Each structure stands twice: as structure tokens, then as C-alpha cells.
Backbone as JSON, one array per atom type, in Angstrom:
{
  "sequence": "TEGQITENQAKVGQGVAEASLKWALALETIQKTTSMANFKIGMLDIQQRAANDPNYNNSAQYHQEIEKLKSENLKGFATPLARSETALNFGYEAKVGAIQVDNIFKKKAIDVGQAKALELIDTEINNPTEHSLGNVQKVLNAQVAGGIIHPDDAYKQLEKANKALGINRVNGDIFQAKTSEQIDAVKKN",
  "N": [[173.97, 137.86, 69.37], [173.21, 135.86, 66.25], [173.02, 132.5, 67.05], [173.02, 132.83, 69.47], [170.57, 134.23, 70.09], [168.39, 132.0, 68.83], [169.06, 129.75, 70.5], [168.34, 130.9, 72.53], [165.56, 130.76, 71.46], [164.7, 127.98, 71.34], [165.08, 127.37, 74.03], [163.05, 128.8, 75.15], [160.86, 127.65, 73.32], [161.2, 125.57, 74.35], [160.42, 124.98, 77.12], [157.67, 126.34, 77.1], [156.85, 123.76, 75.36], [157.01, 122.21, 77.86], [155.29, 123.21, 79.83], [152.82, 122.97, 78.48], [152.85, 120.4, 77.65], [152.72, 119.64, 80.75], [150.47, 121.01, 81.85], [148.8, 119.45, 80.35], [148.75, 116.82, 81.25], [147.7, 117.7, 84.01], [145.45, 118.28, 83.15], [144.32, 116.13, 82.43], [144.21, 114.48, 84.63], [142.87, 115.81, 86.55], [140.25, 116.05, 85.1], [139.78, 113.0, 84.96], [139.72, 112.44, 87.75], [137.29, 113.9, 88.04], [135.8, 112.93, 87.01], [135.7, 110.2, 87.93], [135.12, 110.15, 90.86], [132.13, 111.76, 90.12], [131.12, 109.44, 89.36], [131.44, 107.17, 91.01], [129.8, 108.49, 93.45], [127.25, 108.71, 91.98], [127.03, 105.8, 91.39], [126.9, 105.3, 94.31], [124.51, 106.34, 94.64], [123.06, 105.08, 93.19], [122.52, 102.68, 94.21], [121.3, 103.2, 96.83], [119.05, 104.08, 96.07], [118.3, 101.68, 95.03], [118.55, 100.08, 96.94], [116.05, 100.73, 98.95], [114.08, 100.02, 96.84], [110.57, 99.3, 96.65], [110.08, 96.94, 95.11], [110.78, 94.06, 94.65], [111.61, 92.76, 92.15], [113.18, 94.87, 90.02], [115.28, 95.43, 89.27], [116.71, 95.5, 86.63], [115.82, 98.32, 86.02], [118.26, 99.6, 87.46], [120.35, 98.84, 86.23], [120.26, 99.89, 83.74], [120.71, 102.14, 84.58], [122.73, 102.28, 85.55], [124.53, 102.12, 83.37], [123.78, 104.32, 81.9], [125.05, 106.76, 83.71], [127.85, 105.23, 83.28], [128.36, 106.49, 80.62], [127.72, 109.16, 80.48], [129.43, 110.32, 82.16], [132.13, 109.69, 80.94], [132.24, 111.81, 78.83], [133.41, 114.6, 76.79], [136.34, 114.59, 77.66], [140.21, 115.67, 77.33], [141.55, 114.23, 76.12], [142.34, 110.83, 74.38], [143.31, 108.89, 75.34], [142.86, 109.34, 77.86], [140.17, 109.12, 78.73], [139.95, 106.59, 77.67], [141.14, 104.64, 80.0], [139.81, 105.97, 81.81], [137.09, 105.05, 81.08], [137.92, 101.96, 81.44], [138.58, 101.67, 84.0], [135.8, 102.32, 84.65], [134.21, 100.29, 83.81], [134.88, 98.22, 85.31], [133.81, 99.48, 88.01], [131.61, 99.29, 87.78], [130.36, 96.72, 87.05], [131.14, 95.63, 89.8], [129.3, 97.25, 90.93], [127.1, 96.33, 89.55], [127.02, 93.7, 90.24], [126.21, 94.6, 92.91], [123.8, 95.59, 93.01], [122.25, 93.18, 92.05], [122.32, 91.57, 93.85], [121.6, 92.92, 96.27], [118.73, 92.87, 95.29], [118.29, 90.12, 94.66], [118.38, 89.16, 97.53], [116.24, 90.56, 98.65], [113.64, 89.08, 96.95], [114.24, 86.42, 98.18], [113.52, 87.63, 100.63], [110.79, 88.07, 100.45], [109.93, 85.86, 99.36], [110.01, 84.4, 101.61], [108.12, 85.49, 103.48], [106.03, 84.76, 101.9], [105.6, 82.45, 102.12], [105.58, 82.2, 105.07], [103.08, 83.72, 105.02], [101.47, 81.49, 103.85], [101.52, 79.05, 105.37], [100.93, 80.43, 107.66], [97.99, 80.28, 106.9], [97.14, 78.04, 106.16], [97.31, 76.94, 108.99], [95.59, 78.46, 110.3], [92.75, 77.76, 109.34], [92.61, 75.31, 109.41], [92.63, 71.81, 107.82], [92.3, 68.7, 106.99], [94.45, 67.85, 105.68], [96.5, 70.16, 106.08], [98.67, 70.1, 107.29], [100.5, 68.32, 105.52], [100.04, 70.07, 103.41], [101.47, 72.34, 104.75], [103.85, 71.09, 104.95], [104.44, 70.73, 102.45], [104.78, 73.33, 101.11], [107.49, 73.86, 102.99], [108.83, 72.59, 101.98], [109.3, 73.26, 99.38], [110.44, 75.45, 99.33], [113.03, 74.85, 101.21], [114.28, 73.38, 99.06], [114.67, 75.27, 97.36], [116.35, 76.36, 98.08], [116.23, 78.72, 99.9], [114.95, 78.72, 102.65], [116.7, 77.08, 105.23], [117.06, 73.93, 106.25], [116.59, 73.55, 108.89], [115.47, 75.48, 109.84], [113.27, 75.03, 108.39], [112.24, 72.62, 109.89], [112.1, 73.53, 112.67], [109.88, 74.8, 112.23], [107.97, 73.54, 110.64], [107.37, 71.69, 113.13], [105.96, 73.71, 114.73], [103.9, 74.68, 113.44], [102.72, 72.19, 113.17], [101.98, 71.81, 116.01], [100.57, 74.2, 116.26], [98.16, 73.57, 114.59], [96.84, 71.52, 115.51], [96.04, 72.43, 118.14], [94.46, 74.56, 117.23], [92.74, 72.72, 115.61], [91.55, 71.42, 117.36], [90.17, 73.34, 119.18], [88.59, 74.57, 117.25], [87.22, 72.45, 116.47], [85.51, 72.67, 119.68], [84.31, 74.44, 119.26], [82.64, 73.83, 117.46], [81.48, 72.0, 118.64], [77.99, 71.4, 120.18], [77.08, 70.25, 122.51], [77.78, 69.46, 125.72], [78.2, 66.77, 126.31], [79.61, 66.57, 123.77], [81.78, 68.05, 123.93], [83.37, 67.41, 125.99], [84.26, 64.42, 124.48], [85.66, 65.39, 122.5], [87.88, 67.01, 123.74], [88.94, 64.23, 125.27], [90.46, 63.57, 123.3]],
  "CA": [[174.19, 137.0, 68.29], [172.36, 134.91, 66.12], [172.99, 131.81, 67.4], [172.45, 132.84, 70.8], [169.1, 134.02, 69.71], [168.04, 130.54, 68.58], [169.62, 128.92, 71.58], [167.12, 131.15, 73.98], [164.34, 130.61, 71.31], [164.77, 126.78, 71.76], [164.73, 127.47, 75.53], [161.76, 129.12, 75.42], [159.78, 126.95, 73.08], [161.29, 124.19, 75.21], [159.68, 125.64, 78.41], [156.69, 126.5, 76.82], [156.36, 122.83, 75.34], [157.1, 121.01, 79.11], [154.46, 123.82, 80.56], [151.88, 122.84, 77.89], [152.53, 118.87, 78.68], [152.14, 119.37, 82.26], [149.06, 121.3, 82.06], [148.13, 118.57, 79.48], [148.47, 115.92, 82.34], [147.54, 117.98, 85.15], [143.74, 118.43, 82.82], [143.8, 114.52, 82.34], [144.2, 113.97, 86.01], [141.28, 116.5, 87.24], [139.09, 114.76, 84.22], [139.87, 111.39, 85.84], [139.22, 112.38, 89.1], [136.28, 114.23, 88.4], [134.64, 112.01, 86.58], [135.53, 108.89, 88.48], [134.2, 111.27, 91.77], [130.99, 111.56, 90.09], [130.84, 108.16, 88.87], [130.87, 106.71, 92.11], [128.58, 109.19, 93.97], [126.1, 108.23, 91.03], [126.36, 104.25, 92.22], [126.09, 105.71, 95.4], [122.63, 107.13, 94.74], [122.42, 104.31, 92.43], [122.75, 101.46, 95.12], [120.8, 103.03, 97.99], [117.73, 103.77, 95.96], [117.73, 100.18, 95.06], [118.05, 99.39, 98.52], [114.69, 101.26, 99.1], [112.79, 100.19, 96.1], [109.83, 98.25, 97.4], [109.95, 96.27, 93.91], [111.93, 93.41, 94.56], [111.99, 92.77, 90.84], [113.27, 95.89, 89.52], [116.76, 95.27, 89.61], [116.83, 95.91, 85.43], [116.15, 99.68, 85.99], [119.23, 100.25, 87.89], [121.24, 97.76, 85.25], [120.06, 100.44, 82.63], [121.11, 103.77, 85.74], [124.1, 102.3, 85.74], [125.44, 101.73, 81.86], [123.74, 105.72, 81.57], [125.67, 106.85, 84.28], [129.04, 105.15, 82.72], [128.3, 106.95, 79.32], [127.51, 110.66, 80.97], [130.93, 110.43, 82.84], [132.73, 109.62, 79.57], [131.99, 112.29, 78.16], [134.29, 115.81, 77.64], [137.66, 114.04, 78.14], [140.37, 116.28, 76.24], [142.75, 113.18, 75.46], [141.46, 109.6, 73.76], [143.8, 108.19, 76.3], [142.44, 109.29, 79.36], [139.05, 108.6, 78.16], [140.12, 104.97, 77.15], [141.61, 104.09, 81.02], [138.56, 105.98, 82.38], [136.43, 103.4, 80.57], [138.55, 100.51, 82.16], [138.03, 101.55, 85.58], [134.26, 102.74, 85.01], [134.03, 99.14, 83.41], [135.4, 97.36, 86.33], [133.1, 99.52, 89.0], [129.8, 99.01, 87.15], [130.75, 95.54, 87.37], [131.11, 95.1, 90.55], [128.02, 97.56, 91.26], [125.57, 95.36, 89.0], [126.77, 92.94, 91.31], [125.56, 94.43, 94.23], [122.14, 95.64, 92.39], [121.97, 92.03, 91.64], [122.51, 90.8, 95.45], [119.79, 93.28, 96.77], [117.12, 92.23, 94.87], [117.89, 89.13, 95.4], [117.5, 89.48, 99.17], [114.4, 91.08, 98.71], [113.03, 88.55, 96.38], [113.92, 85.62, 99.34], [112.71, 87.8, 101.68], [109.37, 88.25, 99.82], [109.38, 84.48, 99.36], [109.83, 83.5, 103.09], [107.04, 86.51, 103.98], [104.67, 84.36, 101.55], [105.39, 81.32, 102.29], [105.11, 82.0, 106.09], [101.27, 83.41, 104.99], [100.35, 80.46, 103.44], [101.64, 78.61, 106.8], [99.67, 80.62, 108.81], [96.83, 80.42, 106.2], [96.97, 75.84, 106.84], [97.32, 77.05, 110.73], [94.2, 79.63, 110.54], [92.24, 77.52, 108.6], [92.88, 73.56, 109.24], [91.93, 70.79, 107.35], [93.04, 67.25, 107.15], [95.71, 68.11, 104.51], [96.7, 71.49, 106.37], [100.08, 69.69, 108.1], [100.92, 67.96, 104.57], [100.07, 71.34, 102.55], [102.77, 72.97, 105.32], [105.42, 69.97, 104.73], [104.55, 70.68, 100.69], [105.44, 74.54, 101.15], [108.43, 73.84, 102.9], [110.03, 71.12, 101.51], [109.71, 73.46, 98.25], [112.01, 76.4, 100.26], [114.21, 73.91, 101.59], [114.66, 72.91, 97.95], [115.04, 76.19, 96.34], [117.46, 77.53, 99.08], [115.29, 80.02, 100.27], [114.84, 78.03, 103.9], [117.42, 76.0, 105.69], [116.35, 72.63, 106.72], [116.63, 73.43, 110.29], [114.41, 76.62, 110.43], [111.79, 74.84, 108.2], [111.93, 71.51, 110.59], [110.85, 73.74, 113.45], [108.25, 75.31, 111.58], [106.95, 72.4, 110.82], [107.16, 71.45, 114.09], [105.15, 74.79, 115.13], [102.62, 74.06, 112.29], [101.66, 71.02, 113.9], [101.34, 71.97, 117.52], [98.96, 74.75, 115.88], [97.52, 73.33, 113.81], [96.59, 70.53, 117.01], [95.37, 73.56, 119.35], [93.14, 75.13, 116.17], [91.61, 71.75, 115.38], [90.19, 70.91, 118.87], [89.45, 74.66, 119.1], [87.34, 74.16, 116.41], [86.36, 70.66, 117.14], [84.97, 72.79, 120.58], [83.15, 75.41, 118.91], [81.34, 72.88, 116.7], [80.51, 71.27, 120.01], [76.86, 71.69, 120.32], [76.36, 69.75, 124.18], [78.66, 68.85, 126.73], [79.05, 65.47, 125.5], [80.47, 66.45, 122.46], [83.04, 69.23, 124.0], [84.35, 66.41, 126.54], [84.65, 64.1, 123.38], [86.99, 66.49, 122.06], [89.23, 67.25, 125.08], [89.6, 63.62, 125.1], [90.59, 63.18, 121.66]],
  "C": [[173.58, 136.28, 67.45], [171.87, 133.94, 67.09], [172.53, 131.31, 68.95], [170.95, 132.92, 71.04], [168.06, 132.74, 69.29], [168.06, 129.82, 70.01], [167.92, 129.57, 72.69], [165.69, 130.74, 73.28], [164.08, 129.21, 71.58], [164.54, 126.68, 72.89], [163.63, 127.91, 75.86], [160.61, 128.37, 74.92], [160.07, 125.24, 73.92], [160.45, 123.89, 76.54], [158.32, 125.9, 77.84], [156.21, 125.27, 76.72], [156.0, 121.78, 76.95], [155.55, 122.12, 79.79], [153.08, 123.35, 79.83], [151.59, 121.32, 78.31], [152.29, 118.76, 80.37], [150.82, 119.75, 82.77], [148.34, 120.03, 81.09], [147.49, 117.43, 80.3], [148.26, 116.51, 83.37], [145.92, 117.94, 84.4], [143.62, 116.82, 82.85], [143.49, 114.11, 83.95], [143.13, 114.32, 86.42], [140.24, 115.93, 86.44], [138.72, 113.68, 84.93], [139.05, 111.25, 87.14], [137.74, 112.93, 89.48], [135.37, 113.21, 88.0], [134.45, 110.87, 87.31], [134.57, 109.22, 89.78], [132.56, 110.99, 91.4], [130.37, 110.58, 89.68], [130.0, 107.26, 90.16], [130.26, 107.51, 93.51], [127.26, 108.62, 93.53], [126.01, 106.44, 91.51], [125.94, 104.46, 93.12], [124.62, 105.52, 95.8], [121.88, 105.62, 94.19], [121.76, 102.49, 93.44], [121.55, 102.17, 96.54], [119.52, 103.5, 97.1], [117.19, 102.6, 95.5], [117.32, 99.45, 95.56], [116.59, 99.62, 98.79], [113.41, 101.18, 98.02], [112.37, 98.72, 96.82], [109.61, 97.07, 96.1], [110.92, 95.39, 94.17], [112.13, 92.73, 92.85], [112.39, 94.07, 89.63], [114.63, 96.21, 88.96], [117.08, 96.04, 87.95], [116.75, 97.6, 84.98], [117.42, 100.12, 86.52], [120.21, 99.37, 87.0], [121.33, 99.09, 84.04], [120.81, 101.91, 83.37], [122.39, 103.31, 85.47], [125.02, 102.25, 84.34], [124.57, 103.4, 81.34], [124.89, 106.48, 82.22], [127.62, 106.83, 83.91], [129.15, 106.23, 81.49], [128.5, 108.38, 79.91], [128.7, 111.01, 81.17], [131.98, 110.1, 82.14], [132.93, 110.95, 78.77], [133.18, 114.4, 78.56], [135.83, 115.5, 78.47], [138.44, 114.93, 76.98], [141.27, 115.26, 75.36], [141.89, 111.69, 74.92], [142.31, 108.63, 74.84], [143.25, 108.19, 77.66], [140.81, 108.88, 79.51], [138.87, 107.05, 78.53], [140.74, 104.45, 78.98], [140.78, 104.45, 81.63], [137.53, 104.94, 82.41], [136.66, 102.38, 81.42], [137.99, 100.98, 83.36], [136.35, 101.41, 85.69], [133.94, 101.13, 84.44], [133.97, 98.45, 84.47], [134.57, 97.74, 87.61], [131.81, 99.34, 88.69], [129.86, 97.68, 87.28], [130.04, 94.82, 88.96], [129.78, 96.21, 91.37], [126.8, 96.98, 90.65], [125.51, 94.52, 90.1], [125.93, 92.87, 92.67], [124.23, 94.67, 94.37], [122.03, 94.91, 92.51], [121.58, 91.7, 93.01], [121.48, 91.83, 96.59], [118.75, 93.53, 96.48], [117.08, 90.6, 95.1], [118.1, 88.59, 96.67], [116.53, 89.53, 99.3], [113.7, 89.75, 97.8], [113.37, 87.06, 97.93], [113.34, 86.08, 99.96], [111.42, 88.12, 101.65], [108.92, 86.88, 100.06], [108.87, 83.87, 100.98], [108.96, 84.43, 103.85], [105.85, 85.7, 103.5], [104.67, 83.31, 101.83], [105.02, 80.92, 103.87], [103.3, 82.88, 106.29], [100.49, 82.27, 104.83], [100.61, 79.33, 104.4], [100.52, 78.83, 107.53], [98.23, 80.92, 108.53], [96.09, 79.03, 106.29], [96.81, 76.3, 108.39], [95.81, 76.96, 111.01], [93.13, 78.8, 110.03], [92.06, 75.79, 108.17], [91.96, 73.06, 108.44], [92.75, 69.68, 107.7], [94.47, 67.36, 106.71], [96.35, 68.88, 105.59], [97.95, 70.91, 106.91], [100.61, 68.94, 106.22], [101.33, 69.02, 103.8], [101.5, 72.16, 103.04], [103.74, 72.48, 105.05], [105.63, 70.59, 103.23], [105.53, 72.1, 100.63], [107.01, 74.78, 102.01], [109.18, 73.33, 102.77], [110.35, 72.33, 100.24], [110.84, 74.73, 98.87], [112.56, 75.6, 100.47], [115.01, 74.09, 100.26], [115.12, 74.21, 96.75], [115.8, 77.51, 97.47], [117.1, 78.65, 99.59], [115.24, 79.56, 102.38], [115.62, 77.33, 104.37], [116.56, 75.17, 106.38], [116.16, 72.98, 108.01], [115.46, 74.38, 110.99], [113.24, 75.58, 109.61], [111.3, 73.34, 108.99], [110.7, 72.31, 112.25], [109.77, 74.81, 113.07], [107.25, 74.61, 111.52], [106.28, 71.75, 112.08], [106.36, 72.55, 115.0], [104.12, 74.76, 114.46], [102.23, 73.07, 113.11], [101.35, 71.19, 115.25], [99.97, 73.22, 117.18], [98.28, 74.44, 115.55], [96.31, 71.92, 115.07], [95.67, 70.96, 117.99], [93.74, 74.16, 118.22], [92.34, 73.68, 115.69], [90.59, 71.42, 116.21], [89.62, 72.12, 119.07], [88.66, 74.67, 118.65], [86.43, 73.1, 116.08], [85.05, 71.13, 118.2], [83.95, 73.58, 120.37], [81.99, 74.96, 118.31], [80.56, 72.57, 117.16], [79.11, 71.98, 119.86], [76.31, 70.89, 122.3], [77.75, 69.53, 124.58], [79.55, 68.1, 126.74], [80.05, 65.6, 124.82], [81.92, 67.35, 122.74], [83.84, 68.19, 124.91], [84.86, 64.99, 125.65], [85.69, 64.7, 122.55], [88.06, 66.5, 122.8], [89.31, 65.8, 125.23], [90.54, 62.89, 124.0], [92.09, 64.27, 121.7]]
}
């Protein structure tokens, strides 16, 4: 009868609609998962390359790469809702990644600052003048004020420099002495 045919058509139509909805949901899930996996793998690559970058002043490049990674992985979504949800997740993940990249480069800058400060101190120690200890103190004070070196470490460096400067001064004076009397005079001081 006609009523049964209509009822059967409705059942078929409902089945097709349910299958289509399930497929649409499955496709959204697949797209979100694939996009998130690609994004996270890309973030790990960016962070690894940032960590290996010898230029301590290069974080802007990696911030640009994070933004590009975000936009590339938001392409091709079947529905605007899935794209929007994924964009929100990427926004959060990108901010966290950017902070991690910033921290990598801050640590590099601190390491470079500490190394250069120690180079400067070594230069003063190896080429002593009457101002060398004061110059070492100025370098260490600046490093402490900048939060680069802990005050206890600065104090230890200053003590080490003071001792080394005394030895280097005496050795320099002995080297410059021309007679045994001059050498004896240096040893007494």
C-alpha cells in the first residue's frame, strides 16, 4: 500500500540521514585529529630547531613559523565549526609553544651574557692594571643587577679574580724585573 511505501521511504531516508551525519562527524574527527597531530609534530620540530639555533637573538623567525604552521593546518576543514574548534586549540598550543621558544632564546642570551662576562673578566685578569679589580667588580655588579649571575657566584668570581690578579701582577712584576734585587723586592710585596 501507499502508506507502507511512504513509511519505508521515510525509514530509508532516516537511515541515509543518520549515516550521513555519522560520516560528517567521523570526517570532522579525522580532520581535527590529523590537523592536531601535524601541528604538534610541527611544533616539536620548530622547538628542536630553535634549541639548536646558534643565534641567541633569532626568536622572531620561530614565531613566524608557528603562525605559518597554525594557518597551514587549518586548511581543508569540511565544516566551519570543526575549523573554529581546531583554531581555538591551535591558538592555545601556539601561545604555549611561543613561550617555550622565548624561554629557549632567553636562556641562550643569558648563557652568552655569562660567557662574555667571564671572557671580559679573564681579559682583565690576564692583562692586569691598577684598575683591573675595579673593572671586574663593575662587570660582576652589572651581571648581578641584570639577574644574570647570582650574587653568591659573583662574590666567588670576585675573590677568584682578586687572587688571580695578585698572582698575575706579581708574575708580571717579576718578569719585568731586571736584577735579582728587583725580583727580591717584588717577592717581599
